[in-house]
N, C-alpha and C positions, 0 to 999 in steps of 0.2 A: 568331560569331567563327570564322573558318576557320584550321585549324592547317596548317603545312607538314608534310611527310612525316617529318622528323626530330622535331618536336614531337610529332606523334601517336604515334611510337614511344616517346618518352620519357613521355608521358603515359599511354599503355597499360601500360607496364612499372611505372610508380608506382603505377597503380590496382591491378594484380595484387599487388604486394608489400603494398599496404595491406590488401586483401582476405585474403590468406594470414594475415598476423600478426593481423589482427583475429578471423579464424576460430581461431587458436592461442589467443589470448587469451581468447576466449569459452569454448573447450573446457577451458582452464585453470581458468577460474572456475566452471564449471558441472560438471565432472567430479568424481567421486569415486572415484578409483583403488581406495581401500579398499572400496567398495561392492562392486566387480567381484571383488576377491579374497577378501573375508571374508563369511561366511555370516551370516544374520540368526540372533541368539540370544535376542531378546525385544522387547519394546515399552515405550514409555512409557505406563504406566497412568494416571499423574496428575502434573501440574507445576503448581506455584505460582510466581508471578512469573518470576524470571530462572533458567533452567537452560540449560547449554551443553554440546556434545558436540564432541570431537576426534577425528577417524578417525586410525587408526594411523600412516598415512605423511603426515599433514598437520600443520601447525604453527598454522593458523587454526582458532579456536573459532567453531562456529556455534550460533545459537539453535535450540532443538528444541521442537516442539509436542506437543501431546496426541496420543496413539497412534502417534508417530514410531517406526519400526523401530530397533532397537540392534543394532549389528553386533559380531561378535567383535573383540577389541583395542580397542574404544572406550573413550574416557575421558569421564566425566561430572562435571560440577563445577556447584554452585549457588552464588548469591549470597546477600547478607543478606536475611533474611526470606523465603527462598525454600526450596523442596523438590522433590523428583522421586521418583516411585515407578517402579521398573523391574519388570516382570513377565517372568521367563525363561520359556522354552519349556517347562520341566518344572513350571511353577506357583510357582517360588520368587518370593518378592517382596522387593525390596532398597530401602529407603527411604534416600535420601540427603538428609539435614537441611541446614540452612543453612550456608554457608561451609564445604562439604565437597567431596570429590574422591575419586573411585575410578576404577580401570581394570579392565575385564572381559576375561578370557582363558579361553577354552575349550579343553580338550584332549579325548581320547578317551573318558575316564570321570572327569574332574575339572572343576571350575569354580574358577578363582582369581581373587580380587578383590584387587587392589593397592590398600590403604587409604593415601591421600595425606594425611588429616588431616580434623578435624572430627567428625562423628558420623554412624553409620549403624546401621540394624537390618536384620536378615534374618528372614523367615517362612517356616518349611519344616515345622513340626509337623503340618500339616494335608495334606501331600502323601499320596497313597494308593499310589503305586508303591514297591514294596519295594526296587527295584534303582535308586534314583535316584543321580546322580552326587554324588561327595564334593564339598563346598564348602570352600575354603580362603580365608581371609581372612588377607593378608600386610601386615606392615609391614616396616621395614628388617631388624629381627632378631627378630620375633615372628611366628608362624603359629597361626592358630585354625582347628581343624578342625571342621566342623559337618556333622552328618548331618540327621536329621530333627528340627531343634530351632529355637528362636527366641531369637536373641541380640541384645544392643545393644553396640555398640562405639563408644568415643570416644578422642580424643587428638590429640596432635600430634607432629611429628617431634623436637622438642626436650624432650619431657615423657614419652613413653611411652605407654601405652594402658590403657585401663580395660574390662573386659569384664562384662556381666550376663547370666546365662541365664535367661531367664522360662520357657521350656518345653523340655524334653529335656535334653541335656548337650552338652558340647562339649570338646575337648582343646586346650591351649595349650602350644605348643612354644617355647622361648627359650633361647639360650646352651647348647644341647645337652640341656636339662632338658626333660620333659614333665609336665604335670599335668592331671587331669581337673577338669572344673568341672561341678557338677550344677545342677538346678533350684534357684532362690532363692539363688544364691551369685555373689559378685562377686570378679573377680581383677584385680588391678593389677601391672603390669609397668613399672618406671620406665626411663627412657632409659639405655642403658648398663650396666644391672645385670642379673645373672643370677638375682636374687632375685625369686620369684614369691609374692606375697601373696594368700591366698584368705579371704575374709570370708563369714560366714554372714549373710544378710539376715534380720532378725528380724520384719520386717513384710513381709505377702505380698499385694500388690495382684493382683488377678486380670483383672478386665476394666473399662475398655477395655484392649486390648492396646498395647504400645508402638507409636507412631507409625501408629495406625490413623486412617483417613479414613472419616468418616461422612457419607453423602449425604443430602439433604432437599430437596423442592422447596418447603419453607416458609420463612418468615423466622426460625424458631426450631426447634431439634430437641432432643428429650428423649435425654439419655444415661444408659444404665445403668452404675452403678459396683458393683463387687463385690470382695471380699477374703476372705482367711481369717479366721475368727474370732480376735479378740485373746485373751490371756491374762485369766483372771477378774480378777486385780489390776491390769489395765491400763485406763485410760480414753483414748479415742482421739477424733481429729478428722479428718475428710477435707478436704483442702484443694484449691481450684482456682485458678490463676493464669495470667496471660498471659505470665509471662517465666519463664525457667528457673531464676532465682534465687529465685523466689517474693517478689520485693519487694513486690508488690501482689497481695493475696488478693481474687479476685472472688467466691467463694463458699466457705463452710464448713458442713459438716455434722457434728453430734455423732454418733459411732458408737454406735449403739444394737443393731445386728445385724451382718449381713455384706453388706449392699447399701443403695444409695441411687439416686435418679433425680434428675438436675437438667437443667432446660431451658436451653440457651444459643443465642445467635445464631451464625451462621457465623463461623469464625476459627480460630485456632491456641492450643491450650491446654496447660497442665501440671497433672498431679494427683498428690497424694501422700498418705501416711498419717502421722499423728503420734499417739504413744501415750506416756502417762506412767504409770510405775508407783506405784501408790498407796502402796506399802509402803517403797520406798527412794528414790523421786522421781526415778529416772532417766527421761530424755525420749529416745525412740527415732524416728528419722524414716526413713522408706523413700526409695528412690530416686525422683525425679520422672519420670513417664511424660508423653510428649507425644502428644497427639491433636488432629485437625483435624476441622472441620465444613464441609463445602462444599455450597453451595446450587447445585443444578441445576434450572434452569427447565424446565418441561414443553415438549415439542416444540410449535413454532408451526406450525398447519395452514395451508397455502396453497391447495391445491385437491384437490378440488371444494368450493365454497362451501356453507355450511350452507342446506339447502333446495333445492340444485340439482336440477333435473330433466333427467335424461338419457334422450334417445330413441335408438331403434334400429329398424332394419327387419328385414332378413332374418336377419342374424347378431347375436349378443350384442355389446354394445358393449365398446370397448376403453377402459377408465378409466385414467387417469393421476392417481395419488395423490401429492401432493407436500407437503414439509414442511421445517422447518428445526429444527435442533437444536444441543445443546451439543458442543463439543469433547471433553468427557470421555467422551461416550457411546461404547460400543464396538459396540452393536448395537441396531437398533430392530425392533419388532414391530407390523406393522399388523394390527389386530383389526377384524373385521366382524361385526356381530351384528343380529339382528331387533328388538332393544330397546334404548332409552337407557341403561339400566342396564348394558348389556353382559353380561348373564347368559346370554343364548341366542346364543352365539357360533356362527357358521356357518364362519369361517375365520379363521386366524392365519398371517402370512407374516413370517418374518424375513430382514431385509437389513442390509447395512452402510452403504448409501447413503441419500440424502434423497429417494428417489422409488421408486416401484414401480408396475407396470402390472398390472391385474386385467382379464381377459376372460371370466370364467366366471359372471357374476351375470345372472340373469333378471330379468324386470319385478318390481317390488315395492318396498318401502321399507326402506332399510338405515341402520344407524348405524356409523359408524367412528371410531377413535382410533388414536394411536401411543403404544407403550410404549417409553420410552427406557431401555436396559438398562446399568447400569454395574457392572463387576465390578471390585472393589479391596478390599485389605485381607481377602481370603478371603470376602468378603460379596458377594452379587448385590443391587443395588438395582434397583427398577422403578418409574419415574417415569411416570404416564400423563397424557397430554394432555387437553384438552377433547375433548368427543364432538360430531361433526357427523352431520346426517342428509342422505341423498340419495335421490332417487326415480328409478327406472328404468321407463320406459314403452316399449311397442311401438307404432311407428307403424303407422296404418291406411292412410296413403298416404305416398309417398316425395316430399319436398320437392324442388321443381327446383333446379337449380344457382343459386349465388348470384353474379351478375357482381361483379368486383372492379376490373378495369382494362381500358381507361381508365375513369376515373369519370364519372358522368353530367354532360354539359355541357362536357366537356374540348375544348380547341382544339389541333389537332394539325398540324403542317406537313406539307403534301402531299410535300415533299422527304424528310421523315423516312421516310413510308411507302414511298416508291419506292426509296430508298437503303439504308435500314437495316431497314425492316420494322416493324411494330407489334405488340406482344404483347397479345392479348386474354386475360384469365385470370378464373377464377371458383373458387368452392368447390364441392366436390361432396359428396354424402352417400356412406357407404361402400358403398351398394347400387348405386350408378350405375356402370356398367362403362366407358361412353364417353359422348360428348356432341357435338351438332351445334351449329355456331356459324352463325348467319345475319345478314348485314349487307344493309340495304336503304336505299333512297333515301326511303322513306315509312315512316310509322309503323305503317300497318296491314300492312306487310311484303308489299304487293302487288307490289313491284318488287325481288326479292332479287337483289343483284349479286355476292354471294360466299356460298358454303356450305362448311363445312369440318368435318371428323370428327377427333376426338382421343381417345385413351385416357388421356391425362393431363389436367391441369387448365388447359392454355393452348394457343393456337394463334398462331403468328406469320403475320401478313398482310403480303406484300411485293408490292405492285402500285400502279399510278399510279391515284390518286382525283382527281377534279376538285374544285375548291373548292366546298363546300357543306355541308348538314347530312346526317348519316347516323345510323341506328338499328341496334342489334344486340341479339340475345338468345340465350339457350341452351336447348336441350332436352337433357335427361338421357336415355340409352338404358340401360334395365333388361334384365333376363333376358328371352329370347324376344323381343328387339327391341321391347319394350313402350317407350313413350316417356312421360316425366313431363310435367306441364303446362309451358308455356315460362316461362322466367324473366321477371323483370322487365325492361322495355324501357328500354335506356340509349342515349342518343344523344351523338354527338361531332361537332365541326366541323373540316372540312379547310380550311386556308387555303393560299395559294401561299407558295412558299418565301420567308421572311423574311430580311432582311439582318442580320447581326450587329452589335448596338448596342455602340459603344464607350463606356465610362464614364470612365475616368482614364488620362491627363490629358484634361480637356475641350479641345475644338477652341480653338487659338490660345493655350493656357496658357503661362505663364512659369514656369520651374522654376529656382530658385536653385541654383547649383552650390556645392559645398563645396570644390572643387579644380579641377585641370585638366580631369579626367574626372569623369562623373557616371552613378550607377546610377539608372535611371529605372524605376519599377514601373509597369507597364501593366495595365489590366483591363478587362473587358468582360462583357456579360450572357451567362450560360449559355443555350445553345440547346437545343431539345427533342432535337436529334440528338446522340447520344454519338459522339465521335470524337475525333482529335487535331487541334489548333489549329496553324495556321502563321502566327507572327506576323513581320512584316517592318518594318524601319525604313529610310527613305531620306532623303536630303538634297534629293530633288526630287519633286514631286508626282505625276509620271509613273511613279516607282518604276523609272527606267531604270537606276539603279545602286543596288543593295542595300547598305546599311551593316551592318545586323545582320539575322540570321533565326534564330529559335528556334522549337522544337516544344514544345507544352505540352498536357497532358490535362485541366488545369484552366483555369478562366476568368481567370487572371491569371499574370504571368511579370515577371521582372526583367531588363532588358536592361543590360548592364555597359558600361562604357567609352564613353559618349556624350560627344562633344566639345561645347563651347560652340557655339551656333548655332541655326538653324531646323531642324526635322526633321519628316517625316511618318511616320505609322505606320498600319497596318492589319492586319486578322486575316482569315484564311481557314480554313475546317473542310474537313479531308480525309476521303475515304471510304477503305475497305479497300485499293483499287487506286491510291490516291495522287491520285486526281482530285479537284477543287475542287467541294464540295457547296454551301456558303454561303460569303459573304465579306462583309465590312463596307465602308463608305465609308472614305475616309482622313481622318484629323484631323492637324493640326499641333501642335507645341510648340515652344517656344524654351528653350534651356538657357541661362541667364545666366552669364557668367563671375563668378568671384568677386572681391570688391574686394580690392585690396592692403591689407596692414596698415598702421595709422596709424604714423607715426614720431614717437617722443617727443623733444622738444627740450630740456625741463628740467622738473625737476632731473634730473641723471644717475642712472642706476642705482646704489642703495646710497649716495647722497650724503647727508651729515649737514648738517642745516640749523639755524641758530641761531633758538631760540624767539623771540627779540626781533625777528627780522626777517620774521616771517610776513606782514606787510602788503606787504613789498616783493617777496614771491615767489608766482608763480603756477605751476600746473601747465599746460604748454603741449606741443602736439603739431603736426605738421605737417599742412596742409590738403590733402585729397584732391579732385581735379577732380570725380570721379564721385560723391563722397558729399555728402549734404546733412543729415546728422545724425550725431552721436556719442553712444555711450552711456559715460557716465563713472561708475565705481564705486571708492569708496575704503574701505579696510579698516584696522583696528588689529589688530596682533599684540602679544598679551600672553601671556607663558609659553605660546607655541606655540598658543595659543587665538586664533582669528580671528573678530572681530566686524565687522560692516557699520556705517560711519559714514554714507555717503551713496550714493545710486544715482540718477542723473539723466539724462535725454536733453537734450543740449546742440547748439545749432545751430553755435555757433563752435568755436574750436580752443584755448580756454584755460579754466582754472577757478581761480577766486582762493580760496585757503584762508581768507581773511577773511570769506567769505560764510556760513561754517558756524560754529556753536558748537564751536570746535576742542577735541578732548578733552585736548590737553596733549602733553608730550614723550612720546616712545616710538617704536616702529617701526611703519612704514605701508607698506601696499601699495596700488597703484592700477593700474586697467585702462582701457583705451580701445578701443571697437570702432566702425568706421565702418559707416554704413548708407547705402543709396540707398532713398529712400522716394517714394510718389506725392506729388503736391502738396499733398493734405489730411492727409498724414501717417498715413492709416489702413491702409496696406498696405506691408509691407517687400518691395522688389524684389530687393535684394541686400545681402549684408553681408560683412564681412570677418572674418578671424579675431581673437580677442581678444589684444591686446598688454599685457604687464604689466610693471611696474617698481616699485621700492621705494625708500624713503628713510627717514631717521631725523630725529627733531626732538629737540634737547637744549636745555636752559636755557643761557643765556649764562655763560660761565665766570666766576666771581668774581675780582676783581683780586687779585694777589699782595700780601701785607704788605710794605711798605718796610722793608728792612733797612739800618740805618746802621752802617757799618763804621768804626771809630776805632783809632788806635794805642792799645796799652796805656798808654803814658806820654804825658801831656799836659804839655807845658812852658808855663807862664805867666810872662811877662816882667812 
């Protein structure tokens, strides 16, 4: 399709506008202006289920993944049965429990956490730096100041906050009043109240700490529980549940000392202490502490395979170690040893990725594994993988190059070699500095017609080769111009330039049109020669007048706007200079015009028909001269639900409703589509669009009751 000058200008401007706004839309979706403005203050150490982050100047919440960076002024929120652990740059860990939300804000010497609701815990008592920043947890009217302490905070905007200090101490300020909270104390601040209530916790759980995450590679994990000794007059129970309300107790242990161990599968749990005073009968319950067990599978080793033999020549081999690991892993250690028990280690390399290259191993037998390192909840877990063995041996002789392309027995177009060139490629040993390529017309290479040298692993040969069979092989060149043994002999055949074979539509095909103009898909066999195809469509076989002309780099295209009638098409392959390298013969196809729609005669659209007169009524339409069959469909509509009553091919132009077991009164829709078919009815040549109409069937109306009207007074003579 050729465009006029004005159309070309308008088209170019439209394309430019689309490109500009597409780029702006792309940059808007992918940019993170907050990232450019804010610094990284930490990372996501652990995430369970759904946790999201919102940048400071954005309104859209994005899902966050394990190890994702956290930026200053980020907001973090969690969904139901979800949690996230944030590790700040100074080592502080903040656990955001389910249905909770915070915003982080860093200044020069302070860290502010805007607490939006839910429950969180902070862990800072293990920090070694004596000059760590001050941590402030703020709600609407309450501020909690934490130095080197562990605290738990929960609450909602309409109920106030509750704070428990498990290690260290904290300061709470609300309504201008300030109170200090020590270890094993709990403070409550009601919404809108200036009153601060402090309670002493009578039972003192120690470990596991609140919101700790335990990592295990197994299906179960032993958890060590400990607490401060109960009073002599107290009898206690340690309880474990899967809900914060302890509605269901999963395990209970009678307290006989100050510790216990319970083995549990991965999941989230809560534990608490309960004690009864034997003298006065009072029952005391500690606050529930939450902890999680996460299973991290060992790294899956990919390469080298177990028992691999790696050979090298002059230089030590370069070995690529690859593996897959868990998203929770912050670091991997590649360990290499002389023994399978990994006791006699010779190297250990740390990396953050899933691959590492090692080039300092001499010949010998080695064992290797990957240690997955997970740092969370103040602990470092090391999960070892399986162990694999590799052997490294030094070659006595250097193997010749290994031919790759063209493969043995390949058939190549002579036009391809002359116009585009043919790439010969091979694999090299690392000790081979360069290579000789020899091409011969004989298998004993007594008639070499081409010899080329390359310092890489390929040579492009661009020359005229007569049709026939050719042989090729490679010699590797070592130091001091020594040659390797010749490679295996490969052969290929050269054939004269082949025509492009047309595939669809086949010659003399008929294509039904869905309207006045038709989009026709054209396809042809892909050639050995890579290049741009020129596709032409004409209404005469000599192609004296070209209707359509398009370029394609693939072996198919779509020609738009083809008028009904007979057309011819062909395909040509162009070289870089625009010359024709190969071309096809021409095929013809006929685009058939569409049939007109049938005209419905009766009943009229939306007409109401008496149920008692069905035998007198037929569905009729006007006959089309070009059509020899019609598709009739009848539907019933009941409460907007459409069901098929009948679907038939009819040679005539009417349908009698009495021919079917009619469903009865109601709303109906029917359609007619005309077809032109071959004599035996096996092929559709043309068809029309579907014409639809509707009608209603109702029972005959009951006769009205006869009403006799008489005067009020009747005179009888």
